N, C-alpha and C positions, 0 to 999 in steps of 0.2 A: 777672296785673296787676302792673304793677312793682312792686309789696309782698309779691307773693306767696311770697319764696324769708321762711322762719323765720330763717335762719342774718343776714340783714341785723342786727338785736338780738339774737342770739345769743350766750351768755353767752362763752359759745365763740370766739367771732368775732376774728380777730385779722388785724392788715394790720402790712406791714411799717416798722419805726419810719426807717427811712430816709428814704418817704416820704412821712411824715406830717412828719420834720423839715423837706425843701423844703419841703412848702406853709406850715409857719408861717413860714421868712422870706421869703414871697412875703406879697403881697397879696392878697387875694379879689374883685377888683373883676371886675364883669362882663364879658365879649367880646360882641363886635355879632355877629349872626346873619352878617353882611352878610361877613365873612371868609371865609365857608364855601359861604353861596349865592350863587347869584347876583341871584336876584330873588324875590316872595312874590306869590301869586295866589288868586282864587277861583273854584272852580267849582259853577256853581248847578244844581241839581236842584230837584224839585218841594217840597221842606221844606227844601231846607238852602241856606246859601252854604259851602263846603267851604273853606277854606283851607290850601295848601298852599305850603311852603318847593322851590323849583329848582335844580336847578344843571343847566348843559349844554342842548344844544336838540336834537341828532342821536343814532340811534342808539336798541337797544333800553331800555325806559323801567322802570328798577330804583324800584317805589314801594315804599315803607317805612310801614308800621305801625308806631306806638310801644306801649307797654304801658300798663297803666291808670294814670293821675295824669300822667305826661307828654306831651308833643306834637311837634310835628315835630323840634325843633329837638334833643331828643335823640339825630339821624342824623348832624348835623354834621359832628364827627369823622368818623365811616363813609365818610361823600358825599364829604369833601375826600379820602380813602385811594382810591376803588374809581375814582372822576375820574381819576387819574392811570392807571389801571391798564387800561380799557378803553373803548372806543366806548363812551359810555350816555350817559341824562339818566337826574338822580334826583328825584323826587316824593316826600316828606314827606308825608303829611298830618295834618293836627289833627284825631282824631277830634271827631262831637259831642261837648258838656261839656267840650272841650279844647280848649286856645289861642284862636285867633281864630273858629274854623268859629262862624256860625252860625245857626239850627235854632231851628223851631216847636216845638220840645222835648227842652233840653237832659238831660231827666231820664229819656230811654228809653235805654237802654244796652242792648237785649235784644241777645240773639244775632243775631236775624232783624232788629233798625233797623240795627244795627252794619256787618252785613255788606250787607243791600240797599243801604246807602250806598259801601261800596267797589266794591261794584258798576259802580255809578251810573256812579261818578268815575272807578272805572278803565277803564272802556267807552269813557264822552267822552273820556276821554287818550289812549286807544289810535286811537281814530277821527280826533282831529282832531290826529295826530303821524302818521296812519300805518306805526304801530308797534307790534314787539308787547312783551308786559308780564313784569317778574319779579317775583312777590311779596314782598316778606323781611318777617317779621313776629316784633317781641319780646314777650314773656307773652300780654297778653290779646289782644296785636297779633297777636299767632303765631296764638294760636284762632281768628282773625277769620278771617285771612288763610286758614289752612287752610278754612275753612267756604265762603269766598270762592269758591276757586278752584274750584271745579264751577260758575261761573256766568261765567266771566270768559271773553269768546270768542278770545283771541287770548295767552292765555298763555300762555308756555313752562317755567318755573321758578320753584320754591317754596323757601324758606328760613325755617324755625324756629327761633329763638334762646332758649332757657330756659324751654322751659316743655314737659311732657307731662302726660297725664293724671291717670295716679295720684297724684304727689307735688301738683300743684298742687291734687287734691280731698280732699288728707289735710292741707293748710295750711288750708283754709278755719277750721279752728273754731278757732284762732289771730289769722284778720286782726283783729279787731274790738279784739283788746289789742297789738295790732300798730299799728294806726292809732291809738287812742290816746297811743303811747310817741311819738310825734313831736310837735313844737311846732303849737300853733292858730294861731299868727304868728309872725313878724316884724317887728323894728323897722326893717331893712333890707336893699335886696339883698345887702348885703354878708356879712351875717349870714344869711340865707337861703345864698347858694354856701356860706359855711363851717359852716353846719351839715350838705349835701350831702354836700360832702366826709369833713368830720370823724365827722359820725354813720354812714359805710357805705355811703349811697344811691347815689356812685359814686366807684370809687378812681381815678379820671382826676381832678385839676387842673382841667383846661383844661378837660376836660367839662363839669363845672359849672359853669362858671363860661360856657359859654354856656348850656346844658340850663336849670337851674334857675330865671333869669327867665323862661324860658317856662310854669313850672309855680304862678307866684303871679303874683295880680295885687294891684292898690291898692287897698285897702278904701273910700277916698274918689271914684278917679274911675271903679275898676273895671277898669284899661287893664292889661293884663301888663306885668311890671314888663321885659320884655327890650322894651318900645314907647317904655320911659323915658330912652331914654339919654340925653337933652339936658338934664335934669332929676337925673340920677347926679351924687350926692357923691365924686367922685374922692379926697379929701382921708380921705375914714371910712372909706372901703376899708384904706387903706396905714397907719391908726391903729389900724386891726384890732389887740386885745392876743389872742393864741393862746392856746385854752383858753376853745373856745365854750359851754362850760356855764356859763359867767359871763355870754354875752354873747346869748344865745338868750333867751325867753322860751317856756316847756319846759312842758308838761302834768305831770300827777302821778307822768309816769313819761320819765327823759328817760337821754341815756347820756353815761360820762364818761369817762375816759382813765385808766387806769393801767399802770406804763411795769411790763413783765417782765423777764425774761432774756433772752437770746439775740435782743438787742434786735427786743422786739418788745412791742406794743403791744396790750392787752386790752381789749373792751369789755363795760361791765356796764349790765346794766338797774338801778337804782336811785330811793327812793322822794323824791319832789320836792313843793312843797304845788303844788296845784292854780293855772291862772292864774286872772284878773279873767274874769269871765263878762263876752259881748260888750256885756251892756244898761249895766256895769257905767261909771258918769262919772266917769273921773279930775278930779283938777283940772287945771284948763286949762294950769298949769304942768308940771304932770308928765306931760300925754298928749302934749303937745306934743316934747318931751325923747325920752321913755320907752317909748313907748304903741304897740299894736298900728298897723302901718303898712300892711304886705303879709299875705294869708292866702291860702290854697291855691286856686287855679281852680276844682278842684273839690271836694265831700266825697266822696272815697273811701268811708265807713262809709257812704253813702247808696245804694250801688251794690250792695249786700248782697241784695238780690233777684235778680239777675243771675248774681251767684257760679258758683255751682254747675251753671248750666245753658252757660256760654260754655266749659266744660272738659268736662263729661259727654259722651261718646263722643266725645273729641277725636282720639285712637290708631285709632281703627279709620276715622275720617273723612280722618288723616293718611296712612294708610299706602294707605287707595282711591283715591285721586285721581290721576290717571293721568301727570300733568307728571312732568318730573325732580325729586327735592327733596333737600333737605341740614336738618339738623339739625343745632345747633351748643349743645352745656350746655356750662354750667358747672360739672358733677360727672357722672362715668359714672355712680353713684349713683341717679341722676334715671330712667334708663331703667326705665320699667314691664313686663310681660309681652310682653305684644303687642309692642311696641316692641323687645322682646327678640328673639323672633321675628323681627320683620319685618327687624330690621337682619340676625340673620346668614342670612336667606333674599333678600339684596339688592336689596330694595324701596325703600331709601332711604341716603346717606349719612352716617353717623352723625361727625362732628368735637366734640373736647372740649379744651376750653381750663382752663388750672389755674388759681390765683394772680389769680382774677378773681372778681368779683359777679355776681350777677342781670344787671345793667346791663352785659353778655359787650361789645355792640358801644361802648360806651361807656368801660368797663375797656382793652380792645384794640383799639383799632379800628382800629390795620395790621394785623393778625391775622385779627381777623375779613372783614377786605375781600379782605385774599389769597386766603383760605380760596372766597370767593365768587368770585373770580375765577377761582381755578383749575378752578373745578366749574363756571363756565358756558361759561367756554372748552374743555372738556373736553368740554360735553355741545352745542357749538359753539349758544350764544347769543348771543355775541354774539365780538367781534374786540377783541384785543388792542392796545393804542397803539404806535407805533414808539417804541421803547425802552424798553419794561419786558419785562424776563426772566424767566419762569417760573420759580418754584424749584423746585431740584431736591427739594427734603424741606419740606413743609411743615409749619407753626410747630404745627400740630395734629394729632392725630390722633388714627385708633380705626377 
């Protein structure tokens, strides 16, 4: 799942001061998803109306599966980048319980149910478009992609981003405390974007501006924040004061910034007063000005019964799938024993991108798009667009 890496809230996690200074000078206004995708649509199955963001209308389908808590907008920058490289059409799915997907049971996030959803939608898309398909999955979405890869008829490639069995299972014991460290609500969309970037969930301010509104809903209307563009107060985003720890209503654990030597910032977990319970009623004048307005689309803490099953046996399933596959990691030390042996045997291609967080495709969309472009072209799954030149030396290696 998207919060699976403990390093997001690790006391020794660092980002460059320069990037933060640039963000402080900018505002935190959201960006419309239409700047990255052409359209949205619903694919209906027996139990769901699956919401999808789309770009392009010809070529193989790049079918993107997000991590836990995200939605299809997490692929926005990646979609824009890879579309410039190859002849393809990008489809970014909202899982059940996420984004705008509508189901008869949002709470069933079992491996079997999510896999069934992906297989049904993928096969429908392949039949409708008369096309082959490449699965790309991040974190929880990567685990689902691996499981679904055995059942998709026209699958020609698989890309898994920053999830391996060993480290994922090791992190489960800390997940609830990490989730309690997130704000429970936000008083505006810009405050949510500010937390997303400065809190380390996303290290790319542009990505945060387009994807974070897809992760939160208006507490009154139930609508996704990304669908409220007409009512967005742009001036509020401009007037945000840098230093989000004074702006966001946090839970009892929150993150603050301490300036360090060598032009870096260190994030530390500190105690904060607990937030008001949702059933506590503020006076109208206070509630309207400062009260909670947005909360998370999905309560990830309630998905705990499914966590272990998502990742158990993942390495063996990944190595066993027959299609060409590439694994993109943020840290070489994330490999477990089975994957290390498999990589040495040439069963998959490994690429490592440094100086990035868990959401690798958001932090470095150009590099991820380039890696996948090179791999898919070499595997003869896609064709290059005219004018794009294959790099001699990829940005990532291993």
